[in-house]
C-alpha positions in Angstrom: 103.0 82.8 241.7 102.0 86.6 241.1 101.2 88.7 244.1 97.4 89.0 243.1 97.2 85.0 242.9 99.0 84.8 246.2 96.4 87.3 248.0 93.6 85.1 246.3 95.3 81.6 247.8 95.4 83.6 251.3 91.7 84.8 251.3 90.6 80.9 250.2 92.2 79.4 253.0 90.8 82.1 255.6 93.8 84.4 256.2 93.1 88.1 256.0 94.2 90.2 252.9 95.9 93.5 253.8 95.4 96.7 251.7 97.7 99.8 252.0 94.9 102.3 251.4 93.0 100.8 254.4 96.1 101.0 256.6 97.0 104.6 255.6 93.5 106.0 256.4 93.5 104.2 259.7 97.0 105.7 260.9 95.9 109.1 259.9 92.5 108.6 261.7 94.8 107.9 264.9 97.3 110.8 264.5 94.2 113.3 264.1 92.7 111.9 267.4 95.8 111.8 269.2 96.5 115.7 267.9 93.1 116.9 268.9 93.2 115.2 272.3 96.3 117.2 273.1 95.0 120.5 271.8 91.9 120.2 274.0 94.0 119.2 277.0 96.4 122.4 276.5 93.4 124.6 276.0 91.4 123.6 278.9 94.1 123.6 281.1 95.3 127.3 279.8 92.4 129.2 278.7 88.7 130.1 280.1 87.1 128.9 277.1 87.8 125.0 278.4 84.1 123.6 278.4 83.5 125.0 274.8 86.5 123.5 273.0 85.6 120.1 275.0 82.1 119.8 273.0 83.9 121.0 269.6 86.2 117.9 270.2 83.8 115.6 271.0 82.6 116.2 267.7 85.5 115.8 266.0 86.4 112.4 267.5 82.6 111.1 266.6 82.8 112.5 263.2 86.3 110.5 262.8 85.1 107.5 264.2 82.2 107.3 261.9 84.2 107.9 259.1 86.4 105.1 260.5 83.3 102.7 260.7 82.2 103.3 257.0 85.3 102.9 255.5 85.8 99.7 257.5 82.4 98.4 256.5 83.1 98.9 252.6 87.0 98.0 252.8 86.7 94.8 255.6 88.9 91.9 255.4 86.7 89.9 253.2 88.5 90.3 249.6 85.9 91.3 246.9 84.0 88.6 244.8 86.2 89.2 242.1 89.2 88.6 243.8 88.5 85.2 245.1 86.4 83.9 241.9 83.2 83.3 244.4 79.9 83.8 243.1 76.9 85.6 244.9 74.7 83.4 247.2 71.9 83.0 244.5 74.0 81.9 241.6 76.0 79.4 244.2 72.5 77.7 244.7 71.5 77.5 241.3 75.0 76.4 240.0 74.9 72.9 238.7 76.4 69.9 240.5 80.0 69.8 239.0 80.5 73.4 240.2 79.2 72.9 243.7 81.9 73.2 246.7 82.3 69.7 248.0 80.8 70.3 251.6 78.7 68.2 253.5 75.8 70.9 253.7 76.2 70.9 249.7 75.6 67.4 249.7 72.9 67.5 252.1 71.0 70.0 250.0 71.5 67.8 246.7 70.3 64.8 248.3 67.0 63.4 247.6 64.6 60.8 249.4 61.7 58.6 248.3 58.6 58.7 249.5 55.5 56.6 249.1 52.3 58.6 249.9 48.6 58.0 250.0 46.0 60.5 250.3 42.1 61.2 249.8 40.7 64.1 248.0 37.4 65.4 246.9 36.1 63.8 243.6 35.8 67.1 241.8 37.7 69.0 239.2 40.7 71.0 240.0 41.2 68.8 243.2 44.1 66.7 242.4 45.6 69.6 240.3 45.7 71.5 243.4 47.3 68.9 245.3 50.5 68.7 242.6 50.7 72.4 242.8 51.4 72.4 246.6 54.2 69.5 245.9 55.5 71.2 243.0 56.0 74.4 245.1 58.2 72.4 247.7 60.1 70.9 244.8 58.5 67.6 245.4 58.7 65.6 241.9 56.1 63.0 241.4 57.6 59.7 239.6 54.3 57.8 239.5 50.4 57.8 240.5 47.8 55.7 240.9 43.9 56.8 241.5 41.3 54.7 243.2 37.5 56.2 242.7 35.8 55.5 246.2 32.4 56.6 247.4 33.6 59.1 249.6 36.2 60.5 247.4 39.4 59.3 245.3 42.1 57.6 247.1 45.7 58.7 245.2 48.5 56.8 245.4 52.2 58.7 244.9 55.6 57.7 244.4 57.7 60.7 245.2 61.2 62.4 245.1 61.7 64.7 247.7 64.3 67.1 248.8 66.7 65.3 251.4 65.9 68.2 253.9 62.1 67.8 253.5 60.2 66.0 256.4 57.6 63.9 256.2 55.3 66.0 258.4 55.8 68.9 256.0 54.9 67.0 253.1 51.6 65.8 255.0 50.8 69.4 256.0 51.2 70.9 252.7 48.9 67.9 251.3 46.5 68.7 254.1 46.3 72.6 253.1 45.7 71.4 249.6 42.5 69.3 250.4 44.5 66.3 251.1 42.6 63.8 253.9 43.8 60.5 255.9 47.1 60.9 254.5 49.7 58.3 255.2 53.3 58.5 254.1 56.6 56.4 254.6 59.9 56.1 253.0 60.3 54.2 250.0 63.0 52.5 248.1 64.5 51.8 244.3 62.3 48.6 244.2 59.1 50.8 244.2 60.2 52.5 241.1 59.1 49.6 239.1 55.5 50.4 237.8 52.9 48.4 239.4 51.9 46.2 236.3 55.4 45.0 236.0 55.8 44.4 239.8 52.7 42.1 239.5 53.8 40.0 236.8 57.1 39.5 238.6 55.3 38.4 242.0 52.8 36.3 240.0 56.2 34.6 238.1 57.4 33.7 241.5 54.2 32.3 242.8 53.6 30.2 239.9 57.3 28.6 240.2 56.5 28.3 244.0 53.4 27.8 246.1 55.3 28.6 249.2 56.2 32.3 247.7 52.5 33.5 247.5 52.3 35.0 251.3 55.9 36.5 250.3 54.5 38.1 247.2 51.3 39.4 248.6 53.1 40.9 251.6 55.9 42.6 248.9 52.6 43.8 246.9 50.6 45.1 249.8 53.2 46.4 252.5 53.8 45.9 256.1 50.7 43.2 256.6 50.0 40.2 258.4 49.2 37.3 256.5 47.5 33.7 258.1 46.8 30.7 256.1 44.1 29.0 258.3 43.3 25.4 257.0 39.8 24.0 256.6 40.2 21.2 259.0 43.1 22.2 261.7 45.7 19.6 262.5 45.0 19.5 266.3 41.1 18.6 265.4 38.4 21.0 266.1 36.1 23.5 264.1 37.9 25.2 260.9 37.4 28.7 260.0 33.9 30.1 258.4 34.2 29.6 254.9 34.1 32.9 252.5 32.6 33.2 248.8 34.6 32.6 245.8 35.5 36.3 245.0 36.5 36.8 248.6 35.9 39.3 251.4 37.1 43.2 251.6 36.4 44.5 255.3 38.1 47.9 255.2 41.6 46.7 256.9 41.2 42.9 256.5 40.9 41.0 253.3 39.9 37.2 253.4 40.2 35.0 250.2 39.4 31.2 250.0 42.2 28.9 250.2 42.3 25.8 247.5 42.4 23.4 250.2 39.0 24.6 251.8 40.9 27.2 254.2 40.9 30.7 254.5 43.9 33.3 253.8 43.6 36.1 255.7 45.3 39.4 255.2 45.2 42.1 257.8 46.7 45.8 257.6 45.3 47.9 260.5 47.5 51.1 260.0 46.1 51.6 256.1 42.8 50.4 254.3 43.0 48.2 251.2 41.6 49.4 248.5 39.5 48.0 245.8 42.3 47.5 243.2 44.6 46.1 246.0 41.9 43.6 246.7 41.8 42.5 243.2 45.4 42.1 242.3 45.9 39.8 245.8 42.7 38.1 244.6 44.4 37.3 241.1 47.7 36.0 242.6 45.5 33.5 245.0 43.3 32.5 242.0 46.7 31.9 240.1 48.0 29.9 243.0 44.7 27.8 243.4 45.0 26.8 239.7 48.1 25.5 239.6 47.9 23.5 242.8 50.6 22.3 245.0 54.0 22.8 243.2 57.6 23.1 244.4 60.8 23.6 242.3 62.7 20.6 241.6 66.2 20.2 242.4 68.4 18.5 244.8 72.3 18.7 246.6 74.0 15.5 247.3 76.1 15.8 250.2 78.8 13.6 251.8 78.6 14.0 255.7 81.8 13.6 258.4 81.3 9.8 258.4 81.4 9.2 254.6 77.6 8.7 254.3 75.8 10.5 251.0 72.7 12.3 251.8 70.3 14.2 248.9 68.8 17.4 250.4 65.7 18.5 248.6 62.2 20.6 248.6 59.3 18.1 249.6 55.5 18.6 249.8 52.6 16.5 250.7 53.6 14.2 247.9 56.0 13.2 250.5 53.8 12.2 253.0 54.0 8.3 253.3 57.6 8.8 253.3 57.2 11.5 256.2 55.2 9.5 258.5 57.4 6.1 257.9 60.1 8.5 259.4 57.8 9.1 262.3 57.3 5.3 262.9 61.2 4.8 263.2 61.9 7.9 265.6 61.8 7.4 269.3 59.0 8.9 271.5 61.4 11.4 273.2 62.9 12.5 269.7 58.9 13.3 268.7 58.1 14.8 271.9 61.2 17.3 271.6 59.8 18.2 268.1 55.9 18.8 268.6 55.7 19.3 272.3 52.4 17.3 272.6 51.3 13.3 272.6 53.3 11.3 270.2 50.4 9.9 268.8 49.5 13.3 267.4 52.4 13.6 265.5 51.1 12.3 262.0 48.2 14.6 261.8 50.4 17.7 261.9 52.6 16.3 258.6 50.0 17.3 255.9 49.8 21.2 257.3 53.7 21.3 257.6 54.3 19.7 254.2 51.8 22.1 252.4 53.9 24.5 250.6 51.0 26.8 251.3 52.3 27.3 254.8 56.2 27.5 254.2 59.0 25.2 252.8 60.3 22.2 253.8 63.4 20.6 253.3 64.1 16.7 253.6 67.3 14.6 254.0 67.3 11.5 252.6 69.9 8.5 252.5 71.1 6.8 249.7 68.4 4.2 250.2 65.6 6.7 249.5 64.7 6.9 253.0 63.6 10.4 254.8 65.9 10.6 257.7 65.5 14.1 258.7 62.6 17.0 258.1 63.4 21.0 258.1 60.3 23.4 258.2 60.4 27.1 257.5 56.8 28.2 258.6 55.2 31.6 257.6 53.4 32.8 261.1 51.9 35.7 260.2 54.4 38.5 260.1 57.1 36.1 261.6 58.6 33.1 260.5 59.7 30.0 262.3 62.0 27.0 261.8 61.8 23.7 263.3 63.9 20.3 262.9 63.5 16.7 262.9 66.3 13.8 262.5 65.7 10.3 262.8 67.3 8.7 266.1 69.8 6.9 264.2 70.9 9.7 262.1 71.3 12.3 264.8 74.9 13.8 265.9 75.7 13.9 262.1 75.4 17.5 261.2 72.2 16.8 259.2 70.1 19.3 261.3 72.7 21.6 261.0 72.7 21.4 257.1 68.9 21.7 256.9 68.8 24.9 259.5 71.3 26.6 257.4 69.6 26.3 254.2 66.2 27.5 255.7 67.8 30.1 257.3 69.3 31.0 253.9 65.8 30.8 252.2 64.5 33.3 255.0 67.3 36.0 254.0 66.4 35.6 250.7 62.7 35.9 251.4 63.7 39.2 253.2 62.5 37.8 256.6 63.9 40.2 259.6 64.5 36.8 262.1 63.3 33.3 262.6 62.6 31.6 265.9 62.5 28.1 266.7 60.2 26.4 270.0 62.0 23.4 271.6 62.6 22.5 275.0 65.4 23.4 277.5 66.9 19.9 277.4 67.0 19.7 273.3 70.8 20.5 273.2 70.9 19.4 269.4 68.8 22.3 268.6 70.4 24.7 270.7 73.9 23.9 269.3 72.4 24.1 265.7 71.2 27.7 266.1 74.0 28.9 268.0 76.2 27.1 264.7 74.4 29.9 262.6 76.8 32.8 263.9 74.0 35.0 264.2 72.5 37.1 267.1 70.4 35.1 269.1 67.8 36.0 272.1 66.6 33.2 274.3 63.4 33.1 276.3 62.3 30.4 278.5 58.9 29.5 280.2 58.2 26.2 282.0 60.8 24.4 280.1 59.9 25.8 277.0 62.4 27.3 275.1 62.2 30.1 272.4 65.4 31.1 270.8 65.1 33.7 268.0 68.0 34.9 265.3 68.1 38.1 263.9 68.9 37.9 260.2 69.6 41.8 259.5 73.3 41.0 260.3 73.1 37.7 257.9 75.1 38.0 254.8 73.1 37.6 251.4 74.4 34.2 250.3 72.7 31.3 248.9 70.9 28.5 251.0 73.4 26.2 250.0 76.4 28.1 251.1 74.9 29.1 254.4 74.0 25.1 254.7 77.5 24.3 254.1 78.9 26.9 256.4 76.6 25.7 259.2 77.4 21.8 258.4 80.7 22.5 258.9 80.4 24.6 262.1 
């Protein structure tokens, strides 16, 4: 290693590099100061011109100190840029990623974030150009843009890629200064990179395969919203919701669409009004669902219980209503009361709603003879998800409930649900044990004998429903 390379190496690791010229100058300045101080002391002590000489010595010392300061600044401890290979600051900022030092600050500066933004601009020439210019000044890249002309202006929807250090408030402030109003912004993810027509076609395919996918497809299409399916004739009796026209109704932050069974599908998004384009897309999905009618994916799994009996687990719908009612007749009043929390005679009235794929998904456990001996429901309840179980008395304590619950939770995970909850009675030890067997964080709330158990799914691994059901059955 040459001396020059050694100096460079020490400089890169933060150790000072000494230069002999600077050392000689500093030593000379020191001797000069000492000599002047000694002469001043002798003259003041032995001659009458002491005060004048004192002033002269002060000037000399000041000049020496100034010269030393100038020299130190010009030839400081930091080595020249050409000694270390370092680039000037401006050149370093413009260098490519492969040339950047691997520091956390450099990584942060190079990071980007995706944002979804919506703002309203005046419907006049140049308004959109001013908005795009304001974003470009802040190095914000526009990945996609959709415009929605309205009476009061034009609503523009953007998918943006911005520097990671740029905050949402700064983007909103820039948009406001450029003429945007009623601006809304939130973080986006990689799924938003898919263009809108492709995403709608994918959601339509999911809806066509499974009627229970409609609420999930609408939520993915419209973002964070609350979706409620109101049957035309409530299961508990009474008056149903007011009918809506075939084309539906759009009321700012609420849209109402007609369901095929005569009910109403309500979608609410209080934080952001719906646009006519969003309303048209949602209406098209609902119309597709209406035309195809009730449908569920066909498929079944045959499982062997610990006692040796075989059961079949499959999706069911309103076509299995008679078999489900027959299971009700074989259940004891206590079992039905544990499940429905009301008069046992009303149990059959709920089945048509529970089995409809419009309101969720239902799994059935079927014996070798073809009889349904257990039902598990995953119900879309606004922006929440409920799970419920019913197992025939003669088939209880065999792991059927845990099998059904595990599969339902697996479906909820695949659907992107954040949690599921079960409403039962505090004395229903079977349901409590099944929820605990999931191995997920649980929250318990009890009031007047009614127990609500909520399981958080954000820690659940993304496994198939069959795998989760097998795990729950073993537990």
